[in-house]
N, C-alpha and C positions, 0 to 999 in steps of 0.2 A: 617425414614419411610415413613413420608408424603411428604417431600421433595422430596424423588424417586417416592412418588405415583403421585406426582402433575405434577412433570416436568419429569419425565421418557422417555416420548415419545419422547423429542428431542434426542433421542440418534438416534431417525430414519428420522431425519432433514438434510437437507444439507447444504452447505455454499451458502451464497445470495452476490447478487452483490451489497452489501450496509456496504462497509469497510471491508469484509471479505477478498475482492482482496487485497486490501494494507496492509493488515496485515499477510494474509497467501498465498493465491492462485496465486498471481500475485507479493509477494516477495520471490527472489530470497536467500538473507541471511536467513529468518527465515526456508524457505522449505531445506536447507543444516543441519537443527538439531544445535548441541550445537558444536561450533567450537569457536577456539581463536579470530580470526577475529571477527567474530558475535556477541563475547562478547564485541570487543571493540566498534563493531557499536552500539551496543544498548545501550553504556553508553555515547555515542556522538549522536545519532538521535533524531531530537525532530521536522523534519519537516511537523510532522502530526499534530502540536499544541500543543502536550504534550511530556513531559519527563516521560517516564515509563519502564527503562531498565529491571526493574525483571520480567514486563509481555511481555516483548519481549523476554526474556529467557523462560519465562512458555512456549510461543509459539514454541520456537524451541524446548525445549522440548516433547513437543507434535509431532513437526513433526520428532524428533527423534526414537519416538517409533511407532506413530501409520502412520507417513506420509501425505499423502492427503486423508486419511479414515475421513471424517467426524465426525463420531459418535465418535473416541478417544478426538477429541476436544470439542464437546459436554459434555462426559463425563467429561473431566476437570473442566468444568465450574460447571456442575453438584455436583461435589464432593467437589468441596472448599466451594459451598454455604451451602451444607450439613453441612461440617466443622464447616465454619462461624456460624451455626445457633447453633451446639453444644455447641462450645465455650461459645456463648453469653449465653442460657440460665445458663451453669454453672457459669459464672460468676456472672451474676446476682443472681441468685439463692444465691450465697456465700457471697456476697455483702449484700444482704436483708433477708436474712434466709428463704426466703417463696418460697418454691418449686411451687405450682400451680399456683401461679400469675406469677412466672417467667417464668414455661412452658406455659402459655396462651401467654404472651408477645413474646416468641420467637416463637411459631406458627406462630401468626397472622403476626407477621413480616416478617418470611421465605416463606408461602404460599400466599401473599397479591398478587392480580394481578399486582400489580405497578412491581414487583418484574420479571414478565416475562420476559422483555428487557434485563434485566440483566444476567438472565442465558438463554435463549432459543437464545441470540445473541451471535457468538462466539468473535465477537469483544470487546464485555463488558467485557472481561476476568479481564481488569483492575480491574471493580466494585468488583467481588466474590474474585480476588485474594487481593485486598486493605481492602475488609471488615474482612477476616481471621484475614489478622496481626493487624488488628483494634481492633480487639476482642481480639488478643491476647495480644494486646498493655494494654488492659483494665487490663487482667486477672494478667499481670505481675505488673501492677499499685496496684493492690490490693493484691499481693504478697510483694510488697515492704512497702505497709503502714502498714500490718499489723506486719512490722520488719523491719523500714527502715536501709539499707545498700548500700553501694556505688555499689556493686556488682548486687542487685537486681535492683538499678536504671539503672543501665547499660543495663539490660536486658529489662527493658521498651525502653530506648532510640534503643536499638537495634530493636526491632518487630515495633518500631514507624520507624523506618529508615526503614525498609523494607515496610513498609506500605506505606511510601511517592515515594519509589521506584518501587512501583506497580501503585499506581495513588496518584498523586501530591494534588488532592481535599481535603486529609486527614490530611491538615495543620491546622484544627482547634480543632485537638485532644486535645492540650493544654486547650483550653477550655472547654471541654466536663469533662477531667479530675477534672476541678475546680468547675465543677458543683457537680461532684461526690463527691467532697470533703463536699459541703455541704449535699447532701442527694445520697445515704443513708451511706455515711462514715463517716460523722458527724465529719468533719475534720476542719468546720468554724463555726464561733458562729459571730451572728449579732450583740450580745450585746457588744461585745468584737472586735473592728476596728484591735486590731494589731494581732487578729487569722488570718486576711486575707494576710498579707507582706510576713511570711514563707512560705502561700502555692503558693502565686505567685511567689516568689522568686524561690522557686523549681521548677516551671515550665518553666526557662528562658532558660536552655541547650536545653529543646524539643519545644522552641518557636525559637531558635537559628536553631535548624531542619529545623523547616516550613520555617524560612526566605531562608535557603541555598537551600530547595527543590524550593521556588519560583525563585529565581535567576537563577539557573541551568535552567528551565523552560523557563525564559524571555530569556537568553542567547543562549540557543540553538535551541529555535523552530525559524524557518525560516517563518511559516506561519502564515500571519496577516489577519486578518478580511479586506478585501478591502474598499478603502475609500467610495465606492456608497452603499457599506454594512452598513457602521456605523450610529449608532441610535443616537439622541441626547439624551441626560442626562433626559430631564424630561419625553420624552416617558420610558427612561428603567426603571426609578422609578415606572411609572404607571404598566408597564409590570412587573416588581418585586411584587409589591403589590399583583396584580391580580394573579400572579403564584402562590404565597401563598394559596391564596382562592383555585385555581385549587388542588393545593396537598390535602387540607384539604378536600375537596368535594369528590374527588377520594379515598380518604382513608376508608371514611363511602358508600361509592356509586361509585365503580368504571367501569364504562359504558365507552362507545366508547372509548377504549385506542387503540391510534394507532404510527405509527414511529415518523412522523415529524408534529411538533406544530408549524406551522408558524406565525409571527407576525402579529398581525391585523394591516390594512392600515394606514397609518401614517395620512394620510387625513380623515381618520375615528376617528382612537383612540380608546380608550376603553370609554365606558358610565362614567360618573362624577359620577354616583350614584354608579356604581360597585366599583370605585377606592374609594370612600369617606366610603362607606359601610365596605368595608373590612379594611380600617384605623383605624375605629372606633372598628371594630370586634377583628382586632391585638391590640388594643390599650387596651379593655377591658380585653382580655384574659392575657395580662401582667400583666395589673394593678393587676387583682387578683390572679397570681399567687403571686407575689410581697406582697400583704397585708395577705397572706393564707400562708404565707410560713412556717410558725412554724405548722398549723394543718393539712395541706397538702405539706410537703413539695416535693414530689414526681411530683407535678402539676409543681413546678418551674425546678425542674431540667428536666423532661422531656420536657416541651414547648420550653426552651431557647436551649436544645440539637437541637429541631429539627428547630427553626429558626438560628441558629448559624452555623449547620453544611449546611443550606441551601444557607445561605451567599455568598460561592464560586461559586455558579451556579445557582444563582437566576437572574441574567443578569444586576445586576448594572455595572459590567464591563464585555461586549460585548464577550465573547470567540465562539460566534459561530452562524449560521444563524439560530437557534433553539430559539423561545419564551419561551419553557421550553420542559422537557421530563421524562418520565415517571422513566428512572434512574437515573435522577438526585435524587429521593426521597428515595433511595434505604438504606443509614444509617442515613440519618436525621427522619425517617419515625419511626425506633425504639426507639429512642426519646417521640415520639409522643404516640406510644404504651406502652411506660411506664406510660405516665400520663394518658392516657384512661383506662387501665386494672386497674391499682391500684385504679383509683377515683372509678370506677366499684364496685370493693370490697368492698372499704369506703362505698358506698353508700347503699350498699344491707345488711349491719348490719341494717339498719334501716327498713327492709320489713322483714315478717315472712317467715321461710322457707329459709333461705337466702343460706344455702347451698346448696339447690337442685337448687335455682334458676340463684345461679352461676357457676354453674357447666353447667345447661341448656344451659343462654347463651352463656357461652363460646363454646362448644360445636356447637351451632347453629352458629357463627360465623366463627368458624374456618372450618367449613362444609360448607357454603357457601361460604368463599374465595377460598376455594379448589376447588370446581367446577365451579366458575367462571375464578380463575386461569387457571384451565386445557381448558378450552373452549379458553380463550385468546393465549394460548401456541399454540395451533392447527393452528392458522395463522401465524404464524413463519414458518411453514413446507418447504416452497420454495419461490422463488422471486415473483411468480406471486399472490399467494396467499396472502402474505405480503402487495403486492402495491395495490391489487384489495381491501384489508381491509382498508388499509388508503382511499384510495379514496372513498370506500362506509362510512367512517366515515366523512371525509373532498374531497368532490367532488373538493374544489377550490384548492387542495394543488397541487402548482406547481412540486416540488419535486417528489411527488408521481407518478404523470402522467408522469415525464420524465424518471425516475427508472421503470414504469409499461413499457413503450416504450422502455429501452433497454433490459429488458427480452423478450419483446414479438421478437423484433428484433433477437437476440439472438437465440429464436427459430424459428426464419425464419416465424415468421407472420408478414408480411411487412405490411399489410391493415392495421392490427389493429394497429401497434405499429406507422405508421402515423397518424390516429385518436388519439392518446394518445399526441403525440407531439404536434400536431394542438392545442387538448385542452388545453394544459399547453401555448403554445402561447397567446391563448385565454382569459386565465384566468384573467391576470392582464390588459390587453390592455385596456379595458372599464374603468379603475379607475384610471388610472395613470395620474398623473398630474406633475408640473413642480418642486414641493415640495416631491416629493415620491419618491426618487431615489433609494429607498430601493425594490420597489415592480417594480420598470423598471428595477432593474439589473434580479430581477425572470425572466422575459419576456426576456431579451437579453439573459438571461443561454438558456432559452425554445427555442429562435430562433435560434440559435448556435448550439443547440444539433440535432433540425431538418436539418438544412441545413449540418451538419456534416453528417447525416444520408442519404441526397441526394447527397454528392459528393461520399461516400463509395457506393453508388449504381449508380454511373456513370453518375446523373441525374445532371451535371455540370453546365447546363445554369440555373435553376431552383435553385441549391446551390448557385449560386452567385448572385441571385435576395434576397435569405434570409440574405445573409451575408450582403449586400448593408443595407438589414432593418436594421438588427442590429446594424452596424453602422451608422446607421443615428439616430437610437436610443439612442445607447450610444457611441459617438464617438471618446472614452477614452477604449474601449474594444480591450485588446490584443488578445483574441482568434477570435474577430470577422474580426480584420484586418489578422490574420494568415490562416485564414481560406479562407478571400478573396483572399489572394496572392496564395496558393494554388489552387483555382479554376481557375486564370489566368494564372498559370503556365501548368496546365492540357491544356489551352487553347491554349498554344505556345504563351502566351502574354508575356514573360520574362522579359521583361524591367517593366511592368507594376508590375506584381510579385514580382520584387528585391525591387520594391519602398514599397510597402503592407506590406513585410516581415522587413523593414527597420522602417517602422512608428511603427510595433508591437513591434520591440525591443525597440523604443523611448521611446514607452508609457510605456511597462513593468520597464524598466530605471527609470522611474519617479513614479514607484509604486503604479499607480493608476488602476488597473486593476478593471473592472466594473462588471465583472459576481463572480458567487461564488467560480468557479474553482483558486487555487494556478496560479499565472501566470507563476512559474517556469517551468512546461512542456508546456507552449504557446513559452516562451522565446528560451527554449531549440529547440522546432521546427521550429523557425524563422530562428535561427541562422544556425541550420541543413539544411534549404530549401536554404538559403542564400549560404550556402558552397557547396551544390550540383550544383545549378546556375553556380558559381565559377571554380567549380571543371570542367564541360562539357564545360566551354569557356577556361579552360588550365591554369586560374591564379591558380595555385598550392600551392601557399604560402598565397594566401587570402584566399582559400579553407579551408587551414589548420588552418589558423586562428580562422575561423568561426565553424570547426568543432570542436576545443578544447574548444569553449565558449559555444557549445551545450552540450558538454560533462559536463562542470561545472555544468550546470542546471540540466541535464539527467545524474547525475552520474552514475545511473545503466540502462543507457539505452543503448541497442545495436543497434541503428540503428546510431545513430553519433558515435559512437565508432566504428564500421566496416567502414566506410565512412571515420573518419580519419585514421584506418588503410591504407586503399586504398591509400589517399593522400602523407601519407609518404612513403610508397611503390614505389610511382611513381616518387618520389625525390631521391630515394635511401637511405632514412634517415631510415637504419635498428635499430640502436641503439634505435632511438626514437618509434620504431615500438614493440622493445622489452620491453621499458618500459609503453607502453600504453597497450599491453597484460598483462604483469603483474597486471599493476594497475584493470582491467576489471577481471581478473583472479580470485583476492581477493573478488568480489562478485558472481562470477558464475564459482568457479573454476574446472567444468567440461564440461564447452564451449566447444565442438569438434572443431568451427570454430577458436577460439583463440587461444588454445592449438595449432591448426595446424599453424596459424600466425605465434607463439612464437619461433616452432621448425623451421619454414621454415627461420627467420629471424637469427635464431641462426645458422642455416647451411650457411647461406649466408656470416655471420661475422666467419665462420672458427671455431664454435663452434660444433663440430659434437659428441661429448661425451655427452655435455646437449641436444643436439638436439634430439639424438635417442630415450632414454628412454620415451620424451614427444610425438614420432611419434607413439610408440608401446601403448601410453597410449590410443593417440586417437582412434587408431583402434582398439580396445578392447571396448571403449564406442561407436562408430559408425565406423563399418567395413565398411559401404557403403560411407565414407565420401571418394570421389573420388579424391581430391584436396591432400588429406593428402596421399594414395596412392600414387599419382605419385609422390609427393614429398618426399617420405620414400624411394620411385624407384630412385630417384635421390640420395638419401645421400647415398643408397646401392653402386648405380655405382661408385660413387666417391670411395666408401673403396673397389673398385674393387670386390664385393660382386656380380658377374654377373647371378648367378643362381635365388638367393633371388631377386634382382632387378628385373629382367625378369619379377618373377612372380608377383611382385606388378603392374608393367604396364601391363601386361595381365589383372590383376583385372579391370585397368581403363576402359581398353575396354570393358570387361564384363559389367561393371555398366553402362558406356556409349557408347553404341556401335555406336551410329551416331555423335558422338564429333570427327572430325578430327583430331585436335591437339593429341588427346588420340593415337590414330591410327597411327599417323605418327612418334609418341615418342617411341613405341613400335616398330616399322618397322626399325627405326633406329637402335634402341639397336641390333634387329634381326640382320642387316646388317651389322654392323660395329663392332660387340663385339670383342676385342683382344683373346676372349678363343674359339677356335673353333667350340667346343663341343656345344656352346649353341648358337652358331649362325646359322639362318633358314633362306637362301635366298629365299625360296618358299613362306613362310608364309609372308616375308617382302616384298619381290614382290607384293603381292595380297594386303594386308594394306595398302601402298604406293600407288599402283595403284589405290585403290578405293577412299583414300583422293586425290589422283590428278585429277580424273575423277571428283567427286562430286566437286572439288571447280573450274572446267571450265578450269583447268591446268591452273589458275591464282596466284597460290602462289610457288613462287620459292622453299621454303624450303622444300615444298611437292616433288617439281620436283627434289632437289638434293636428297635427301631419296631414290626415285624410282632408281637413276641413282647408288647410294652407294650399292641397293639390287641387281642390275642387273650384278654390278660389282663383289660380293660375290658370282653369280650365274657361274662367269666365261665367261660373255657375256659384254667384255671392248669396242667393238665397239659401242652397244649400251648404254652402259654405257656413254660412250664419247659425243652422241649425245642427252641426253635428259640434261647430265650436262650444254652444250652447250646452251640449248634451256634456262634452268634455268639462267645459266648466264646473257642473254640476258633479261630476265625478271627481273631480278633484279637490273644492271643497268637502267633499262626503269623507275623501281620503286625506284630509288635513295636509294640504300641500301649499300653503299660502303664496309660494314663489312661482307655482308654475299657474293658481288661479290668475295672478295678477297679468302674467304674460298671454294668457288667453284672453282675459277680459281687453287687453290693448290688441290683442287680434280683431275681436269683435269691433271694435272701433273701425278697424280699415274695412272691414266684410259689408257694416253699413255704408260705408262710403263708396264702395266699389271699387276700392283697391286692393292689389295684389300686394301680399306679403314679400318683402325681399331682404334678407340676412345681410347681415354687417360682416366683415371680414372677421 
């Protein structure tokens, strides 16, 4: 109830431009809901730096049930966190036999303001889903401890596996179980060293599961921290120590919480007094926990639970561009609350009226945190509120300024967006030196984002200067070179653009991207741009090779997919067209353009029976797809179904009345249909005459159709005259195949015969 009261308002919130697009709103695989192909994808996808297939499945399930209604996705987070809270209380109460202490711990953990990010942010589904399986693993372990058996141990392993499949940061669970063995399960005896070996051996299968999860994450993840973002070890050690102090401070005084806590400038570092003070404090508390492990065993368990579970996210191994994050405290803080609450209840025994004081303090703490958490939750309502809050708390956050600019751009507030981008560029500029590549990278990211904004708004010359500046700051930036090439291409400087794109690819191949974006999209864009240039130059083989490489980098990218399709069609490689459409349709099974291309290729290769239901499916999904209407008309024409074919050709003219090719196609069928009942010479003359007139009588195919229409009307002399004009024009345009067909038409007109097309 208290979880619902504090976080229930999230049901009225929307999606954010902060990973929600990657996870849901721009993810076609997830949006399709639960599918077999989606499950296979979830098991092998690690391009965002995490491997959490069960989390993907939960997002797919939400899309299956709620579609893109954000409230349903928020409800999933809320229910999972509420369930994890209940299980946590039940397990803790069952382990310790203390109901009110367990209630207090669970409540303080559940509604603490540091929980807001994990619950209000849909993309952090992995936190709440992983937490539920973590707590259920603890419950299964207690079940096993009370009556050890193979089946009960397997249950622990199953819940742990589900947790790892939800969030790989749960690898520290075996360590937490060992701490629980000490207290409150009392399975370890400090006086008897022999009691440790069985407990450690007991955890080996779980440790193996942790190792397998780590191996899967490393092997499947393609996202790496760019070279210019990698921080030296000494700095990461300092940041880890300071971060522990941050989580401790925010536990008791959770003020100024926001989304992206940046690293301090390396040139400045952290104050030495702060680092040394934290080290002394950590050593003191750890020593106290060890010295008083008999009198206050909960301190040892809770304190080292906190430190141990923080270890994967503390920054010793750099996993992101965050110095720290509220969500990283999600499960670690549960251990800290065990230490604090049990210690507080132990101390109150020394005070008069201890029962009343304990209840009063617990109520005050829960109530205060609930109010602050509710206030903090309100900032996650939408993008503008979120990033404005982040900038209020930290005006020097480059990431917040860029994301604010992106949201303002999406809201057509261009002037304010430009101001945010320029602020992002200015933030690090005065602090950058030759030893501060990390912050240089942030400035490059800001500069490139601003340049892309200028490019999108057709301010090409200004964008060119911005990309030049970014390249000067970071010569190895793939995105800067790629954007620079795009500017040159728009300015008509093809050779310069080609050189810039090739430079981008060479830099990306060296894996030396200097901004925070993964280089794969930039590499894909560069290959696609080169392919476009080669296609326009007539180099079909070279273009095809570039488009294939673009598709490899942008597996679900529609632009390189359609460009590759065009290149293959122009080469007549229809079997390869079929293979490419089938590949893309596994990602977007209802994409009408790909379905139409697939059906068209099947039709050309003679697989009419396979093409027919696909065309019908396209026209159910998108009746206005004029290409599909025309292609299906051709298929029906080939089957001799003239009435149905004419209906689809007529639809193309209705949909695109100013497209002369569709008007000519319909006119040709109406003039030459072998079924006299479907022939309509008058309409054919009207349509072909319009096409001929609007084309300036410069299209021999249109003239040929007009001649056939007059012949169908019985005016063979006029048909012969127009056909002769068409023949002369086709010879001038060096079109021997068409010239041959028109010559044959003339023979029919001279004999007074109407043209009749075959199927």
